[in-house]
C-alpha positions in Angstrom: 69.8 158.6 130.3 71.9 155.7 128.1 70.2 151.9 128.1 71.9 148.6 126.7 70.3 145.8 126.4 71.9 142.5 126.8 70.7 138.5 126.5 73.0 136.4 128.0 70.7 133.4 127.6 67.3 132.7 126.1 65.4 133.4 129.2 68.2 136.3 130.8 68.0 139.9 129.8 70.3 142.2 131.0 69.8 146.4 131.2 73.7 148.3 131.6 71.9 151.8 132.6 73.6 154.7 132.5 72.8 158.2 134.4 74.5 161.5 133.0 76.0 163.2 135.8 74.7 166.4 134.8 71.3 164.8 135.4 72.0 163.7 139.5 73.2 166.8 140.3 70.5 168.7 139.0 68.4 166.6 141.3 70.7 166.4 144.2 71.1 170.7 144.0 66.9 170.3 143.9 67.0 167.8 146.8 69.7 170.2 148.4 67.3 173.3 148.9 64.5 171.7 149.7 66.5 170.0 152.2 68.2 173.3 153.3 64.7 175.0 154.2 63.6 172.0 157.1 66.4 171.5 158.2 66.5 172.0 162.0 70.8 172.6 163.4 71.8 173.8 166.6 72.9 177.4 166.6 71.2 178.2 163.4 67.6 180.0 162.5 65.1 177.2 161.2 65.6 178.6 156.8 68.9 180.0 157.4 71.5 177.2 158.0 74.4 177.7 155.3 74.1 175.3 152.6 77.8 174.0 153.1 76.5 173.0 156.8 73.5 170.8 155.2 76.0 169.7 152.7 78.1 168.5 154.9 75.3 166.9 157.1 72.7 165.6 154.4 74.5 165.2 151.3 74.9 161.2 151.5 71.7 160.7 152.7 70.3 162.7 149.6 72.8 161.2 147.4 71.2 157.4 148.5 68.2 158.6 148.3 68.7 159.8 144.3 70.4 156.6 143.5 67.4 154.7 144.9 65.3 157.0 143.3 66.8 156.8 140.1 67.0 153.0 140.2 63.6 152.6 140.1 62.3 155.2 138.0 65.4 154.7 135.6 64.7 151.0 135.3 60.7 151.6 135.1 61.4 153.4 132.0 63.8 150.9 130.6 61.3 148.1 131.1 58.6 150.5 129.3 60.8 151.2 126.4 62.0 148.0 125.5 58.8 146.0 126.0 60.5 143.3 128.9 58.3 142.0 131.4 60.2 140.4 133.9 59.8 137.7 136.5 60.0 138.5 139.8 62.1 141.1 141.3 65.4 142.4 138.9 68.7 141.6 140.7 70.7 145.1 141.0 74.8 145.0 140.6 77.5 146.9 139.4 76.4 150.0 141.1 78.8 153.0 140.0 77.4 156.4 142.0 80.3 158.8 142.8 80.6 162.8 143.2 81.1 163.9 139.8 80.9 160.7 137.8 78.0 159.2 136.0 75.5 156.9 137.2 75.7 153.4 136.4 74.6 149.9 137.1 73.5 146.4 135.8 70.1 145.3 136.1 69.7 141.3 135.3 66.6 139.3 135.7 64.4 136.7 133.7 61.6 137.0 131.1 59.4 133.9 129.8 60.2 132.3 126.3 59.0 133.6 123.4 58.0 130.5 121.2 55.9 129.0 118.5 54.7 125.4 120.3 54.2 122.5 118.7 50.5 121.9 118.9 48.2 118.5 119.4 48.3 117.5 115.9 47.2 113.8 115.0 48.5 112.6 118.1 46.7 110.0 120.0 45.0 111.8 123.0 43.1 109.0 125.2 39.5 110.3 126.4 37.5 108.8 129.1 33.9 109.0 129.4 31.6 107.7 132.4 27.8 106.7 132.7 26.3 106.4 136.5 24.5 103.6 137.3 21.7 102.9 139.6 25.0 100.6 141.4 27.0 103.6 142.1 24.0 105.7 143.2 23.2 102.8 145.8 27.0 102.9 146.5 27.5 106.2 147.3 23.7 106.3 149.9 25.4 103.5 151.3 28.9 105.6 152.0 26.2 108.5 153.1 24.7 106.1 155.6 29.0 105.0 156.7 28.9 108.6 157.5 26.6 109.3 159.7 26.9 105.8 161.2 26.0 106.4 165.0 27.6 104.4 167.9 26.1 102.3 170.5 27.9 99.8 173.1 28.3 96.4 172.5 27.8 93.2 175.0 29.9 91.8 171.7 32.7 88.9 172.6 35.3 90.5 171.3 36.2 93.7 169.2 36.0 93.1 165.1 37.2 95.5 162.8 34.7 98.3 162.1 34.1 98.5 166.1 35.0 101.7 167.9 37.4 101.6 170.3 38.5 103.7 173.5 41.7 102.4 174.9 44.7 103.2 177.2 48.1 102.5 176.0 51.7 102.5 176.8 54.7 101.7 174.6 57.9 100.3 175.4 61.0 100.4 173.7 63.7 97.7 175.1 62.0 97.6 178.6 61.6 101.9 178.5 58.8 103.7 177.8 59.6 106.6 175.5 57.9 109.6 174.8 54.6 109.9 172.2 54.1 106.1 172.8 51.0 106.4 175.6 47.8 107.8 175.3 44.9 107.6 177.4 41.4 107.5 176.4 42.4 107.4 173.1 39.3 106.3 170.5 40.4 104.8 167.6 37.9 102.7 164.5 39.7 99.1 164.3 40.9 98.5 160.7 41.2 102.7 159.5 44.9 101.9 160.0 45.3 105.1 161.5 48.3 103.4 164.2 50.8 101.4 163.2 50.7 98.2 161.4 49.9 95.6 163.8 48.6 97.8 166.5 44.9 97.3 165.9 45.1 93.8 164.4 46.4 93.2 168.1 43.2 94.5 169.6 40.8 92.3 167.4 39.5 90.2 170.1 39.6 92.1 173.2 36.7 92.6 175.2 35.8 95.7 177.5 37.9 96.1 180.4 40.3 93.1 178.9 44.2 94.2 178.8 46.7 92.9 176.2 50.5 93.4 175.7 50.5 93.4 171.7 54.5 93.4 170.0 54.8 95.8 166.3 57.7 97.2 164.9 57.6 100.3 163.4 58.1 101.1 159.6 61.2 101.9 158.1 59.3 105.2 157.2 58.0 106.3 160.0 58.3 110.2 160.7 60.5 110.1 164.2 63.9 109.0 163.5 64.3 107.5 167.0 61.6 104.8 166.3 62.0 103.7 162.5 62.3 100.1 162.3 62.3 99.8 166.0 60.5 96.8 167.4 58.2 97.8 170.4 55.7 96.8 173.0 52.2 98.4 173.6 50.3 97.6 177.3 46.8 97.6 175.8 43.5 98.2 177.5 40.0 98.4 176.5 37.9 100.5 178.5 34.5 101.2 175.8 33.8 98.6 172.8 31.1 100.4 170.1 29.3 98.8 167.8 28.5 101.2 164.1 24.7 101.5 163.6 23.7 102.6 160.1 21.1 105.1 160.2 17.5 104.3 158.5 16.7 106.0 155.2 13.7 107.3 156.5 12.1 111.0 156.1 14.4 112.4 159.0 18.2 111.5 157.6 16.4 112.3 153.5 15.8 116.1 155.1 19.4 116.2 156.3 20.4 116.2 152.7 18.3 118.9 151.5 15.6 117.1 150.3 12.6 118.6 151.8 9.7 116.3 150.6 11.3 113.4 152.4 10.7 111.6 149.8 13.3 108.2 148.6 12.8 108.5 144.9 13.1 112.5 145.3 16.4 112.1 147.2 17.8 109.2 145.1 17.4 111.7 142.0 19.1 114.3 144.1 22.3 112.3 144.8 22.7 111.3 141.0 22.7 114.7 140.3 25.1 115.6 142.8 27.4 113.1 141.3 26.9 113.3 137.9 27.8 117.4 138.6 31.3 116.3 140.4 31.7 113.5 137.3 31.6 116.2 135.0 34.0 118.1 136.5 36.5 115.6 137.3 36.1 114.1 133.4 36.5 117.5 132.4 39.6 118.2 134.4 41.4 114.3 133.4 40.5 114.9 129.7 42.3 118.1 129.8 44.8 116.8 131.6 45.9 114.2 129.2 45.7 116.6 126.4 47.9 118.8 127.8 50.2 115.6 129.2 50.8 115.4 124.8 51.6 119.4 124.6 54.3 119.2 127.6 55.6 115.7 125.7 55.7 117.7 122.5 57.6 121.0 124.2 60.0 119.2 126.3 62.9 120.8 125.5 60.6 124.4 126.3 62.8 126.5 128.7 61.5 127.1 132.2 62.5 129.8 134.7 64.0 129.3 137.4 62.8 132.3 138.4 59.0 131.2 138.2 59.6 128.2 139.7 61.0 128.7 142.5 57.5 131.2 143.2 55.5 128.0 142.3 57.7 126.5 144.2 56.9 128.4 147.2 53.6 128.7 146.2 52.9 125.0 146.5 55.1 124.8 150.0 52.3 127.0 151.0 49.5 124.7 150.2 51.2 121.7 151.6 51.6 123.4 155.1 47.3 124.7 155.3 46.6 120.7 154.9 49.6 119.4 157.2 49.0 121.9 160.0 45.3 120.4 160.3 44.1 124.1 161.1 47.7 124.9 163.4 50.5 127.4 162.1 52.8 125.2 160.5 55.8 127.0 158.6 56.0 126.1 154.8 60.1 126.6 155.0 60.3 123.3 157.2 59.0 121.6 153.5 62.3 120.7 151.6 61.8 121.9 148.3 62.7 118.6 146.6 59.6 117.8 147.3 57.9 120.2 144.7 60.4 121.5 142.4 59.2 118.2 139.6 55.4 119.4 140.0 56.4 123.4 140.1 58.2 122.6 136.4 55.2 121.2 135.2 52.8 123.6 136.3 55.5 126.8 134.9 56.1 124.9 131.6 52.4 124.3 131.0 51.8 128.0 131.9 54.1 128.9 129.4 52.6 126.9 126.9 49.2 127.1 127.0 49.7 131.2 127.3 51.8 130.6 123.4 49.3 128.6 122.2 46.6 131.0 123.3 48.4 134.0 121.2 49.0 131.8 118.4 45.5 130.2 118.0 44.2 134.0 119.2 41.7 133.1 121.5 39.7 134.7 124.2 37.7 133.9 126.7 34.0 133.2 125.7 31.5 134.9 127.9 28.9 132.0 127.5 31.2 129.7 128.9 32.8 131.6 131.6 29.0 132.2 133.0 28.4 128.8 132.5 31.8 128.1 134.6 30.6 130.6 137.4 26.7 129.1 137.6 28.2 125.6 137.7 30.4 126.6 140.3 27.9 128.2 141.9 25.1 125.5 142.4 27.4 123.6 145.1 26.5 127.1 147.6 23.3 127.7 149.4 23.2 130.9 147.6 24.3 130.7 144.1 23.2 133.7 143.1 25.9 135.4 146.0 28.8 133.4 144.3 27.4 135.1 141.1 27.6 138.3 142.7 31.3 137.6 143.8 33.1 136.9 140.8 31.3 139.7 138.5 31.8 142.1 140.5 35.3 141.9 141.0 36.9 141.9 138.0 40.4 139.8 139.5 38.1 137.1 140.7 36.3 137.1 137.1 39.9 136.7 135.6 40.5 133.6 137.2 37.3 131.8 135.7 38.2 133.2 132.4 41.8 132.0 132.6 40.0 128.3 133.2 37.8 129.0 130.6 40.4 129.8 128.1 42.0 126.7 129.2 39.2 124.3 128.3 38.8 126.1 124.8 42.5 125.5 124.4 42.3 121.5 125.2 39.0 121.1 123.0 40.5 123.5 120.3 43.7 120.6 120.5 41.5 117.4 120.4 40.1 118.7 116.9 43.2 117.9 115.3 44.0 114.8 117.5 43.5 111.8 117.5 40.9 111.4 120.2 40.5 107.6 121.7 37.4 106.7 124.1 37.7 105.0 127.2 35.1 103.9 129.7 35.5 103.8 133.0 33.1 103.2 135.7 32.0 105.9 137.9 34.4 104.4 141.1 37.5 103.8 138.9 37.2 107.5 137.5 36.7 109.4 140.9 39.6 107.0 142.7 42.0 108.6 139.7 41.3 111.8 140.6 43.1 111.1 143.8 46.2 109.3 142.5 
């Protein structure tokens, strides 16, 4: 077998592989003889079919089988011998496979770049720090109460923001009803912003049993093309009006959050501990991201394989489909690639740079850090030991955590040579930035 390796560009590799005809014919004759033993052809006893007949009947299929096998075998051998790791499946082209001639083909594929990354050295890197105070804990408990709010029918004169109403409605465009514009027994919390602008505002002040006509304008970016920017009239009837009732912070309420003592002091301590755990993970991710942003900026010219970008786009589309689908089947291919291209490219480039940095700094996952990360995740579950076993009993699962540990180690190592500027932020602002 003869192999010629070419590099059309920094990321593309191309094998031209030639297999001598002698090797092919040896393989062909062996398979032909094997086929002859099994062949079942009318007019001939099993195993007694003349070689000429077997060749005529099965020869072409055997050669196609040999070609497929040789491509896979020779390509695997070439990749091993030249220590090349392709991204995705190589593109096979220019096949020449004629009887009596050598078999040749080309295999083209992309590889990750071999590079020496510029590290974060003397660069200014912002690092966020935050402390949880009593006011933050109080606000979190208020949020927990809001989440467990009950509802009671209200005799209030008119609906206000924060009230829950049950409505029947019918929408009209130019006096005609339109698809999707009607609803029965629709439950709506006023002020939630779940309806188009102006709809909820029009219900404010309405009483149970009251009907009203509300004029709205559909937003220009509304998902339905036929409704974008259109004036509409909705006839709305309020059939039920409810006022929210916040639960009392009593023993029952506290125990619902796993604090068996039912004591308010213990409850506050548990809430603060949970907040601290979430804050620690959030700060770690934010600060790590800021270091990596500098790394990306300093290595912005790093070439990125298109094959890897396409693969990452598909991954992001799959994730988005799960979110958008709401538990229903949602075809990810409905989502345009353009929505994910920038993020996919960033992820792939960062992955390349992190890999190169790890090799440059000769780093590997610290066992203690890996265990700490596993234990940290396990605390969020009722049976922490089961979570620990999940990772340590499966090497693939453990590798995910090891990769995360190495990321943290890289970020810390880069910070050592950077000029870290510490910025104080409130708990609320930190958690808000996580969502942006």
